[in-house]
The first five atom37 places (N, CA, C, CB, O) and aatype in JSON, in Angstrom:
{
  "aatype": [12, 1, 6, 10, 10, 6, 5, 8, 1, 14, 11, 11, 7, 6, 15, 3, 10, 1, 7, 13, 6, 17, 8, 18, 10, 18, 1, 10, 15, 8, 16, 18, 14, 19, 16, 19, 9, 11, 7, 8, 19, 3, 19, 19, 10, 3, 19, 0, 18, 15, 14, 3, 7, 11, 18, 10, 0, 15, 0, 15, 15, 3, 7, 12, 19, 11, 19, 17, 3, 19, 5, 16, 7, 5, 6, 10, 13, 16, 9, 1, 7, 16, 19, 2, 15, 1, 15, 16, 19, 0, 13, 15, 14, 3, 7, 11, 1, 10, 0, 9, 8, 7, 11, 19, 17, 3, 0, 5, 16, 4, 5, 6, 10, 10, 16, 10, 9, 1, 0, 4, 1, 7, 7, 5],
  "atom_mask": [
    [1, 1, 1, 1, 1],
    [1, 1, 1, 1, 1],
    [1, 1, 1, 1, 1],
    [1, 1, 1, 1, 1],
    [1, 1, 1, 1, 1],
    [1, 1, 1, 1, 1],
    [1, 1, 1, 1, 1],
    [1, 1, 1, 1, 1],
    [1, 1, 1, 1, 1],
    [1, 1, 1, 1, 1],
    [1, 1, 1, 1, 1],
    [1, 1, 1, 1, 1],
    [1, 1, 1, 0, 1],
    [1, 1, 1, 1, 1],
    [1, 1, 1, 1, 1],
    [1, 1, 1, 1, 1],
    [1, 1, 1, 1, 1],
    [1, 1, 1, 1, 1],
    [1, 1, 1, 0, 1],
    [1, 1, 1, 1, 1],
    [1, 1, 1, 1, 1],
    [1, 1, 1, 1, 1],
    [1, 1, 1, 1, 1],
    [1, 1, 1, 1, 1],
    [1, 1, 1, 1, 1],
    [1, 1, 1, 1, 1],
    [1, 1, 1, 1, 1],
    [1, 1, 1, 1, 1],
    [1, 1, 1, 1, 1],
    [1, 1, 1, 1, 1],
    [1, 1, 1, 1, 1],
    [1, 1, 1, 1, 1],
    [1, 1, 1, 1, 1],
    [1, 1, 1, 1, 1],
    [1, 1, 1, 1, 1],
    [1, 1, 1, 1, 1],
    [1, 1, 1, 1, 1],
    [1, 1, 1, 1, 1],
    [1, 1, 1, 0, 1],
    [1, 1, 1, 1, 1],
    [1, 1, 1, 1, 1],
    [1, 1, 1, 1, 1],
    [1, 1, 1, 1, 1],
    [1, 1, 1, 1, 1],
    [1, 1, 1, 1, 1],
    [1, 1, 1, 1, 1],
    [1, 1, 1, 1, 1],
    [1, 1, 1, 1, 1],
    [1, 1, 1, 1, 1],
    [1, 1, 1, 1, 1],
    [1, 1, 1, 1, 1],
    [1, 1, 1, 1, 1],
    [1, 1, 1, 0, 1],
    [1, 1, 1, 1, 1],
    [1, 1, 1, 1, 1],
    [1, 1, 1, 1, 1],
    [1, 1, 1, 1, 1],
    [1, 1, 1, 1, 1],
    [1, 1, 1, 1, 1],
    [1, 1, 1, 1, 1],
    [1, 1, 1, 1, 1],
    [1, 1, 1, 1, 1],
    [1, 1, 1, 0, 1],
    [1, 1, 1, 1, 1],
    [1, 1, 1, 1, 1],
    [1, 1, 1, 1, 1],
    [1, 1, 1, 1, 1],
    [1, 1, 1, 1, 1],
    [1, 1, 1, 1, 1],
    [1, 1, 1, 1, 1],
    [1, 1, 1, 1, 1],
    [1, 1, 1, 1, 1],
    [1, 1, 1, 0, 1],
    [1, 1, 1, 1, 1],
    [1, 1, 1, 1, 1],
    [1, 1, 1, 1, 1],
    [1, 1, 1, 1, 1],
    [1, 1, 1, 1, 1],
    [1, 1, 1, 1, 1],
    [1, 1, 1, 1, 1],
    [1, 1, 1, 0, 1],
    [1, 1, 1, 1, 1],
    [1, 1, 1, 1, 1],
    [1, 1, 1, 1, 1],
    [1, 1, 1, 1, 1],
    [1, 1, 1, 1, 1],
    [1, 1, 1, 1, 1],
    [1, 1, 1, 1, 1],
    [1, 1, 1, 1, 1],
    [1, 1, 1, 1, 1],
    [1, 1, 1, 1, 1],
    [1, 1, 1, 1, 1],
    [1, 1, 1, 1, 1],
    [1, 1, 1, 1, 1],
    [1, 1, 1, 0, 1],
    [1, 1, 1, 1, 1],
    [1, 1, 1, 1, 1],
    [1, 1, 1, 1, 1],
    [1, 1, 1, 1, 1],
    [1, 1, 1, 1, 1],
    [1, 1, 1, 1, 1],
    [1, 1, 1, 0, 1],
    [1, 1, 1, 1, 1],
    [1, 1, 1, 1, 1],
    [1, 1, 1, 1, 1],
    [1, 1, 1, 1, 1],
    [1, 1, 1, 1, 1],
    [1, 1, 1, 1, 1],
    [1, 1, 1, 1, 1],
    [1, 1, 1, 1, 1],
    [1, 1, 1, 1, 1],
    [1, 1, 1, 1, 1],
    [1, 1, 1, 1, 1],
    [1, 1, 1, 1, 1],
    [1, 1, 1, 1, 1],
    [1, 1, 1, 1, 1],
    [1, 1, 1, 1, 1],
    [1, 1, 1, 1, 1],
    [1, 1, 1, 1, 1],
    [1, 1, 1, 1, 1],
    [1, 1, 1, 1, 1],
    [1, 1, 1, 0, 1],
    [1, 1, 1, 0, 1],
    [1, 1, 1, 1, 1]
  ],
  "atom_positions": [
    [[108.55, 159.83, 192.68], [109.36, 160.98, 192.08], [110.17, 161.7, 193.24], [108.36, 162.08, 191.31], [111.21, 162.32, 193.05]],
    [[109.55, 161.54, 194.5], [110.42, 162.33, 195.49], [111.67, 161.68, 195.79], [109.72, 162.56, 196.79], [112.67, 162.39, 195.89]],
    [[111.77, 160.32, 195.96], [113.0, 159.69, 196.1], [114.08, 159.95, 194.93], [112.71, 158.25, 196.23], [115.26, 160.11, 195.22]],
    [[113.68, 159.99, 193.76], [114.54, 160.37, 192.66], [115.2, 161.7, 192.86], [113.78, 160.39, 191.4], [116.42, 161.85, 192.82]],
    [[114.26, 162.73, 193.11], [114.62, 163.97, 193.33], [115.73, 164.16, 194.56], [113.36, 164.68, 193.53], [116.7, 164.92, 194.57]],
    [[115.34, 163.38, 195.47], [116.22, 163.56, 196.86], [117.54, 163.03, 196.57], [115.6, 162.73, 198.2], [118.48, 163.53, 197.2]],
    [[117.79, 162.05, 195.69], [118.91, 161.66, 195.29], [119.86, 162.79, 194.65], [118.62, 160.63, 194.46], [121.09, 162.67, 194.69]],
    [[119.29, 163.77, 194.1], [120.12, 164.95, 193.51], [120.25, 166.07, 194.38], [119.54, 165.48, 192.24], [120.84, 167.09, 194.02]],
    [[119.64, 165.93, 195.69], [119.84, 167.1, 196.59], [121.5, 167.08, 197.04], [118.73, 166.97, 197.99], [122.09, 166.1, 197.51]],
    [[122.02, 168.33, 196.78], [123.5, 168.31, 196.98], [123.82, 167.85, 198.73], [124.14, 170.02, 196.54], [122.99, 168.12, 199.59]],
    [[124.96, 167.22, 199.01], [125.41, 166.87, 200.31], [126.27, 168.06, 200.8], [126.2, 165.5, 200.31], [126.92, 168.83, 200.09]],
    [[126.15, 168.07, 202.03], [127.1, 169.21, 202.64], [128.43, 169.48, 201.98], [127.45, 168.88, 204.08], [129.18, 168.51, 201.88]],
    [[128.79, 170.55, 201.55], [129.86, 170.85, 200.98], [130.03, 170.59, 199.5], [0.0, 0.0, 0.0], [131.08, 170.91, 198.93]],
    [[128.97, 170.0, 198.83], [129.01, 169.87, 197.39], [128.29, 171.0, 196.78], [128.41, 168.56, 196.92], [127.49, 171.67, 197.43]],
    [[128.6, 171.25, 195.45], [128.04, 172.4, 194.65], [126.61, 172.01, 194.32], [128.9, 172.7, 193.28], [126.43, 170.84, 193.99]],
    [[125.62, 172.78, 194.35], [124.34, 172.61, 193.94], [124.19, 172.82, 192.41], [123.49, 173.51, 194.7], [124.23, 173.92, 191.86]],
    [[124.04, 171.81, 191.88], [123.91, 171.65, 190.3], [122.41, 171.56, 189.92], [124.7, 170.26, 189.74], [122.14, 171.36, 188.74]],
    [[121.49, 171.67, 190.73], [120.11, 171.6, 190.56], [119.57, 172.85, 189.62], [119.45, 171.6, 192.01], [119.91, 173.99, 189.93]],
    [[118.75, 172.64, 188.5], [118.27, 173.79, 187.71], [116.79, 173.92, 188.29], [0.0, 0.0, 0.0], [116.36, 173.31, 189.27]],
    [[116.06, 174.87, 187.46], [114.74, 175.13, 187.89], [113.73, 173.79, 187.59], [114.24, 176.48, 187.12], [112.62, 173.66, 188.1]],
    [[114.25, 172.97, 186.8], [113.45, 171.69, 186.57], [113.45, 170.94, 187.83], [114.03, 170.78, 185.41], [112.4, 170.35, 188.08]],
    [[114.35, 170.84, 188.64], [114.35, 170.01, 190.0], [113.4, 170.74, 190.89], [115.86, 169.91, 190.75], [112.58, 170.12, 191.58]],
    [[113.52, 172.19, 190.89], [112.7, 172.86, 191.81], [111.22, 172.75, 191.36], [113.16, 174.32, 191.95], [110.35, 172.64, 192.22]],
    [[110.92, 172.78, 190.11], [109.6, 172.75, 189.6], [108.91, 171.2, 189.94], [109.69, 173.1, 187.95], [107.79, 171.03, 190.41]],
    [[109.73, 170.3, 189.63], [109.18, 168.91, 189.94], [109.15, 168.67, 191.42], [110.03, 167.79, 189.27], [108.28, 167.94, 191.9]],
    [[109.96, 169.17, 192.09], [109.96, 169.23, 193.63], [108.59, 169.58, 194.12], [110.99, 170.31, 194.19], [107.89, 168.77, 194.73]],
    [[108.21, 170.93, 193.8], [107.07, 171.44, 193.96], [105.67, 170.67, 193.66], [107.21, 172.49, 193.29], [104.69, 170.62, 194.4]],
    [[105.85, 170.08, 192.34], [104.77, 169.23, 191.8], [104.34, 167.95, 192.67], [105.22, 168.76, 190.43], [103.21, 167.48, 192.72]],
    [[105.49, 167.49, 193.33], [105.53, 166.21, 194.01], [105.07, 166.57, 195.48], [107.05, 165.49, 193.94], [104.89, 165.64, 196.26]],
    [[104.88, 167.75, 195.86], [104.4, 167.91, 197.31], [103.04, 168.55, 197.21], [105.41, 168.83, 198.23], [102.89, 169.7, 196.8]],
    [[102.04, 167.75, 197.61], [100.67, 168.37, 197.68], [100.44, 169.32, 198.85], [99.64, 167.28, 197.76], [100.98, 169.27, 199.95]],
    [[99.49, 170.24, 198.39], [99.32, 171.2, 199.61], [97.77, 171.23, 199.64], [100.07, 172.83, 199.41], [97.08, 171.06, 198.63]],
    [[97.28, 171.45, 200.87], [95.72, 171.48, 201.04], [95.09, 172.65, 200.15], [95.3, 171.74, 202.68], [95.5, 173.8, 200.03]],
    [[94.08, 172.08, 199.62], [93.33, 173.27, 198.84], [91.73, 173.17, 199.38], [93.43, 173.05, 196.94], [91.03, 172.17, 199.53]],
    [[91.45, 174.5, 199.61], [90.13, 174.71, 200.12], [89.24, 175.38, 199.02], [90.19, 175.58, 201.41], [89.58, 176.5, 198.62]],
    [[88.23, 174.84, 198.54], [87.4, 175.52, 197.65], [86.23, 176.31, 198.33], [86.9, 174.55, 196.69], [85.41, 175.75, 199.06]],
    [[86.21, 177.61, 198.03], [85.32, 178.35, 198.76], [84.2, 178.9, 197.69], [86.12, 179.5, 199.54], [84.4, 179.54, 196.67]],
    [[82.95, 178.46, 198.24], [81.69, 178.91, 197.41], [80.8, 179.77, 198.13], [80.85, 177.74, 196.94], [80.65, 179.59, 199.34]],
    [[80.21, 180.67, 197.52], [79.22, 181.59, 198.25], [78.83, 182.48, 197.56], [0.0, 0.0, 0.0], [77.63, 182.7, 197.74]],
    [[79.49, 183.33, 196.57], [79.14, 184.49, 195.78], [78.13, 184.04, 194.56], [80.53, 185.16, 195.2], [78.22, 182.9, 194.09]],
    [[77.37, 184.78, 194.18], [76.46, 184.23, 193.11], [76.8, 185.12, 191.77], [74.79, 184.36, 193.6], [76.08, 184.95, 190.78]],
    [[77.86, 186.04, 191.71], [78.35, 186.64, 190.72], [79.77, 186.77, 190.73], [77.78, 187.72, 190.61], [80.39, 186.05, 191.51]],
    [[80.49, 187.7, 189.86], [81.84, 187.6, 189.73], [82.62, 188.25, 190.93], [82.19, 188.2, 188.46], [82.21, 189.3, 191.42]],
    [[83.69, 187.64, 191.37], [84.46, 188.18, 192.43], [85.42, 189.23, 191.96], [85.17, 187.11, 193.1], [86.3, 188.94, 191.15]],
    [[85.27, 190.48, 192.44], [86.13, 191.44, 191.89], [87.56, 191.69, 192.62], [85.35, 192.66, 191.87], [88.54, 192.23, 192.09]],
    [[87.49, 191.24, 193.8], [88.82, 191.5, 194.67], [88.71, 190.51, 195.87], [88.95, 193.17, 195.27], [87.64, 190.15, 196.37]],
    [[90.05, 190.07, 196.31], [90.07, 189.29, 197.55], [91.22, 189.91, 198.12], [90.16, 187.7, 197.41], [92.07, 190.52, 197.46]],
    [[91.25, 189.69, 199.63], [92.42, 190.12, 200.49], [92.51, 189.12, 201.56], [92.27, 191.59, 201.1], [91.53, 188.8, 202.24]],
    [[93.87, 188.56, 201.74], [94.13, 187.86, 203.12], [94.34, 188.76, 204.31], [95.38, 186.98, 203.03], [94.84, 189.88, 204.25]],
    [[93.93, 188.17, 205.36], [94.48, 188.95, 206.65], [95.88, 188.9, 206.76], [93.95, 188.4, 207.99], [96.44, 188.07, 206.05]],
    [[96.65, 189.69, 207.57], [98.0, 189.59, 207.56], [98.46, 188.14, 208.1], [98.57, 190.75, 208.37], [99.5, 187.62, 207.7]],
    [[97.66, 187.6, 208.96], [98.07, 186.28, 209.57], [97.89, 185.07, 208.78], [97.37, 186.06, 210.77], [98.33, 183.96, 209.08]],
    [[97.12, 185.4, 207.61], [96.75, 184.35, 206.59], [95.67, 183.39, 207.0], [0.0, 0.0, 0.0], [95.54, 182.31, 206.43]],
    [[94.87, 183.77, 208.01], [93.78, 183.1, 208.6], [92.45, 183.31, 207.93], [93.68, 183.49, 209.95], [91.63, 182.39, 207.85]],
    [[92.19, 184.62, 207.4], [90.97, 184.94, 206.9], [91.11, 185.41, 205.39], [90.33, 185.98, 207.8], [92.2, 185.74, 204.92]],
    [[90.17, 185.42, 204.81], [90.1, 185.86, 203.29], [88.84, 186.76, 203.16], [89.97, 184.52, 202.21], [87.76, 186.33, 203.58]],
    [[88.92, 187.77, 202.7], [87.84, 188.73, 202.36], [87.59, 188.73, 200.79], [88.25, 190.22, 202.86], [88.55, 188.77, 200.02]],
    [[86.43, 188.67, 200.36], [86.15, 188.55, 198.81], [84.87, 189.46, 198.62], [85.85, 186.87, 198.28], [83.8, 189.36, 199.21]],
    [[85.25, 190.4, 197.6], [84.14, 191.42, 197.29], [83.68, 190.96, 195.74], [84.75, 193.18, 197.39], [84.46, 190.69, 194.83]],
    [[82.19, 190.95, 195.68], [81.59, 190.38, 194.51], [80.92, 191.51, 193.9], [80.64, 189.2, 194.8], [80.67, 192.49, 194.6]],
    [[80.59, 191.49, 192.58], [79.74, 192.16, 191.77], [78.15, 191.89, 192.4], [80.0, 191.61, 190.23], [77.18, 192.61, 192.17]],
    [[78.16, 190.8, 193.15], [76.74, 190.63, 193.83], [76.29, 191.66, 194.79], [76.66, 189.36, 194.58], [75.11, 191.78, 195.14]],
    [[77.35, 192.45, 195.26], [76.99, 193.61, 196.22], [77.39, 193.09, 197.61], [0.0, 0.0, 0.0], [77.03, 193.67, 198.63]],
    [[78.11, 192.04, 197.63], [78.49, 191.53, 198.99], [80.03, 191.27, 199.23], [77.74, 190.21, 199.24], [80.73, 190.81, 198.33]],
    [[80.51, 191.57, 200.42], [81.83, 191.08, 200.97], [81.42, 190.16, 201.86], [82.76, 192.11, 201.62], [80.51, 190.3, 202.68]],
    [[82.38, 188.84, 201.62], [82.19, 187.84, 202.58], [83.62, 187.69, 203.32], [81.65, 186.48, 201.89], [84.61, 188.13, 202.74]],
    [[83.73, 187.19, 204.34], [84.92, 186.96, 205.11], [84.77, 185.54, 205.42], [85.06, 187.89, 206.39], [83.74, 185.1, 205.95]],
    [[85.88, 184.72, 205.07], [86.04, 183.45, 205.21], [87.17, 182.88, 205.99], [86.04, 183.02, 204.09], [88.27, 183.43, 206.02]],
    [[86.89, 181.71, 206.65], [88.19, 181.13, 207.31], [88.81, 180.25, 206.39], [87.95, 180.35, 208.63], [88.21, 179.28, 205.94]],
    [[90.14, 180.58, 206.04], [90.78, 179.9, 205.07], [90.85, 178.58, 205.31], [91.96, 180.35, 204.85], [90.37, 177.87, 204.43]],
    [[91.32, 178.02, 206.3], [91.48, 176.56, 206.61], [90.26, 175.66, 206.39], [91.88, 176.42, 208.02], [90.3, 174.58, 205.81]],
    [[89.11, 176.25, 206.95], [87.97, 175.28, 206.75], [87.08, 175.82, 205.66], [87.13, 175.06, 208.08], [86.15, 175.07, 205.36]],
    [[87.15, 176.85, 205.07], [86.26, 177.5, 204.01], [85.03, 177.88, 204.57], [0.0, 0.0, 0.0], [84.1, 178.22, 203.83]],
    [[84.92, 177.86, 205.71], [83.54, 178.38, 206.48], [83.49, 179.95, 206.23], [83.58, 178.05, 208.29], [84.47, 180.68, 206.37]],
    [[82.26, 180.36, 205.84], [81.9, 181.74, 205.68], [81.62, 182.24, 207.22], [80.55, 181.89, 204.63], [80.88, 181.64, 208.0]],
    [[82.27, 183.31, 207.51], [82.2, 183.89, 209.0], [81.14, 184.81, 208.99], [83.54, 184.65, 209.54], [80.29, 184.78, 209.88]],
    [[81.09, 185.76, 207.91], [80.05, 186.73, 207.88], [80.04, 187.48, 206.48], [80.23, 187.72, 209.08], [81.01, 187.5, 205.72]],
    [[78.89, 188.07, 206.26], [78.68, 188.85, 204.9], [78.31, 190.24, 205.2], [77.54, 188.22, 203.97], [77.48, 190.48, 206.07]],
    [[78.92, 191.22, 204.47], [78.51, 192.62, 204.54], [77.87, 192.78, 203.33], [79.62, 193.64, 204.76], [78.45, 192.44, 202.29]],
    [[76.61, 193.32, 203.32], [75.76, 193.42, 202.21], [75.73, 194.97, 201.65], [74.31, 192.89, 202.65], [75.79, 195.93, 202.42]],
    [[75.64, 195.1, 200.33], [75.37, 196.41, 199.81], [76.61, 197.21, 199.8], [0.0, 0.0, 0.0], [76.45, 198.42, 199.66]],
    [[77.74, 196.79, 199.9], [79.05, 197.64, 200.09], [79.89, 197.74, 198.87], [79.94, 197.04, 201.2], [80.96, 198.36, 198.86]],
    [[79.36, 197.06, 197.74], [80.51, 196.75, 196.57], [79.9, 197.36, 195.36], [80.88, 195.02, 196.27], [78.69, 197.25, 195.15]],
    [[80.74, 198.03, 194.53], [80.41, 198.5, 193.18], [81.41, 197.83, 192.32], [80.45, 200.07, 193.01], [82.22, 197.05, 192.82]],
    [[81.39, 198.09, 191.06], [82.23, 197.63, 190.12], [83.9, 197.87, 190.2], [81.69, 198.19, 188.99], [84.8, 197.23, 189.64]],
    [[83.98, 198.94, 191.03], [85.57, 199.31, 191.36], [85.85, 198.92, 192.65], [85.97, 200.87, 191.27], [86.97, 199.24, 193.04]],
    [[85.0, 198.21, 193.58], [85.41, 198.0, 194.94], [86.67, 197.12, 195.02], [84.26, 197.37, 195.72], [87.01, 196.3, 194.16]],
    [[87.31, 197.4, 196.16], [88.39, 196.74, 196.63], [88.32, 196.4, 198.07], [89.49, 197.47, 196.37], [87.52, 197.03, 198.76]],
    [[89.05, 195.49, 198.59], [89.02, 195.1, 199.97], [90.31, 194.92, 200.54], [88.29, 193.92, 200.15], [91.16, 194.37, 199.84]],
    [[90.63, 195.36, 201.82], [91.99, 195.33, 202.23], [91.97, 195.31, 204.0], [92.8, 196.74, 201.53], [91.22, 196.04, 204.65]],
    [[92.74, 194.53, 204.49], [92.75, 194.19, 205.87], [93.67, 195.2, 206.37], [93.18, 192.71, 206.19], [94.53, 195.61, 205.58]],
    [[93.65, 195.71, 207.59], [94.59, 196.68, 208.29], [95.8, 195.73, 208.5], [93.96, 197.37, 209.78], [95.69, 194.51, 208.46]],
    [[96.96, 196.4, 208.74], [98.08, 195.6, 209.14], [98.03, 194.77, 210.33], [99.1, 196.38, 209.31], [98.7, 193.74, 210.34]],
    [[97.31, 195.08, 211.33], [97.09, 194.18, 212.36], [95.75, 193.24, 212.38], [97.13, 194.98, 213.51], [95.34, 192.56, 213.31]],
    [[95.28, 193.39, 211.26], [94.15, 192.3, 210.95], [92.72, 192.7, 211.66], [0.0, 0.0, 0.0], [91.7, 192.05, 211.43]],
    [[92.76, 193.73, 212.47], [91.46, 193.93, 213.09], [90.36, 194.64, 212.38], [91.66, 194.6, 214.25], [89.19, 194.65, 212.76]],
    [[90.85, 195.29, 211.22], [89.9, 196.06, 210.48], [89.87, 195.87, 208.96], [90.15, 197.43, 210.76], [90.88, 195.59, 208.32]],
    [[88.73, 196.03, 208.45], [88.55, 195.7, 206.9], [87.96, 196.79, 206.25], [87.65, 194.45, 206.59], [86.85, 197.25, 206.52]],
    [[88.88, 197.3, 205.23], [88.34, 198.55, 204.4], [87.73, 197.98, 203.09], [89.6, 199.7, 204.02], [88.27, 197.18, 202.33]],
    [[86.44, 198.58, 202.97], [85.83, 198.3, 201.78], [85.05, 199.45, 201.12], [84.99, 197.21, 202.0], [83.96, 199.84, 201.51]],
    [[85.71, 199.94, 200.1], [85.01, 201.08, 199.17], [84.61, 202.2, 200.1], [83.6, 200.51, 198.33], [83.42, 202.5, 200.17]],
    [[85.42, 202.78, 200.74], [85.29, 203.99, 201.56], [84.69, 203.79, 202.98], [0.0, 0.0, 0.0], [84.4, 204.75, 203.7]],
    [[84.51, 202.41, 203.39], [83.92, 202.12, 204.82], [84.86, 201.38, 205.54], [82.58, 201.33, 204.84], [85.41, 200.51, 204.87]],
    [[85.22, 201.46, 206.76], [86.16, 200.6, 207.62], [85.29, 199.8, 208.53], [87.22, 201.47, 208.51], [84.38, 200.36, 209.14]],
    [[85.51, 198.48, 208.65], [84.5, 197.56, 209.51], [85.71, 196.88, 210.34], [83.37, 196.31, 208.5], [86.89, 196.74, 210.03]],
    [[85.0, 196.49, 211.51], [85.55, 195.68, 212.58], [85.62, 194.17, 211.87], [84.54, 195.76, 214.01], [84.61, 193.55, 211.53]],
    [[86.81, 193.73, 211.72], [86.91, 192.43, 210.9], [86.67, 191.13, 211.78], [88.37, 192.33, 210.23], [86.71, 190.02, 211.24]],
    [[86.4, 191.29, 213.24], [85.83, 190.25, 213.78], [84.45, 190.31, 214.19], [86.53, 189.93, 214.73], [83.87, 189.24, 214.36]],
    [[83.76, 191.5, 214.41], [82.35, 191.74, 214.8], [81.42, 192.15, 213.57], [82.31, 192.88, 215.89], [80.19, 192.24, 213.63]],
    [[82.07, 192.34, 212.68], [81.12, 193.07, 211.26], [80.54, 194.28, 211.6], [79.75, 192.16, 210.7], [79.48, 194.62, 211.07]],
    [[81.12, 195.0, 212.45], [80.36, 196.38, 212.91], [80.91, 197.35, 211.95], [80.65, 196.93, 214.57], [82.11, 197.2, 211.7]],
    [[80.27, 198.35, 211.34], [80.96, 199.36, 210.59], [81.54, 200.45, 211.7], [79.91, 200.05, 209.47], [80.83, 200.88, 212.61]],
    [[82.83, 200.8, 211.52], [83.33, 201.66, 212.4], [83.32, 203.09, 211.78], [84.67, 201.2, 212.82], [83.05, 204.04, 212.53]],
    [[83.59, 203.31, 210.47], [83.45, 204.72, 210.01], [83.33, 204.55, 208.51], [84.71, 205.71, 210.45], [83.56, 203.56, 207.82]],
    [[82.88, 205.9, 208.15], [82.95, 206.1, 206.5], [83.78, 207.22, 206.24], [81.5, 206.4, 205.77], [83.75, 208.27, 206.87]],
    [[84.57, 206.93, 205.21], [85.55, 207.9, 204.57], [84.8, 208.78, 203.69], [86.69, 207.2, 203.76], [83.95, 208.3, 202.93]],
    [[85.07, 210.18, 203.74], [84.32, 211.21, 202.75], [85.37, 211.69, 201.96], [83.53, 212.49, 203.47], [86.5, 211.82, 202.43]],
    [[85.07, 212.0, 200.58], [86.04, 212.61, 199.77], [86.06, 213.95, 199.98], [85.87, 212.36, 198.46], [85.06, 214.63, 199.75]],
    [[87.21, 214.47, 200.45], [87.42, 216.02, 200.68], [87.39, 216.87, 199.51], [88.72, 216.31, 201.32], [86.79, 217.94, 199.45]],
    [[88.24, 216.22, 198.35], [88.49, 217.07, 197.22], [87.47, 217.08, 196.23], [89.67, 216.74, 196.62], [86.92, 215.98, 196.15]],
    [[87.05, 217.9, 195.47], [86.08, 217.97, 194.4], [86.43, 218.52, 193.07], [85.05, 218.68, 194.84], [87.0, 219.61, 193.13]],
    [[86.24, 218.08, 191.97], [86.7, 218.57, 190.63], [88.18, 218.59, 190.54], [0.0, 0.0, 0.0], [88.71, 219.63, 190.16]],
    [[88.89, 217.58, 190.85], [90.26, 217.37, 190.69], [91.25, 218.27, 191.5], [0.0, 0.0, 0.0], [92.43, 218.4, 191.19]],
    [[90.73, 218.78, 192.44], [91.46, 219.66, 193.4], [92.16, 218.81, 194.4], [90.5, 220.64, 194.12], [92.83, 219.34, 195.29]]
  ]
}
């Protein structure tokens, strides 16, 4: 299929007449590595990639956040008891910290750095 698709790639100076079908088939003909990550025992509520794409954090209703090496699928560490049904996870822009439901953790050492406290009460 790749050979047939390449025959329709425009040469330098030619108009590109390829439609979405060409691009769709091109994507299908190229395989990308897939890593299956297993470890939670309940529903995964949220996931976040580190900014460099090397790590994945997953929050589950099993009460745990796990951080994974994306390439190998290896679990790097687990943070227990930090998740509820509305929990989300997010990496800081530099990838050094991980925010989980009001707490900030060091994304490399798994050390809790701080707890955020809600200052406003009663809709104020």
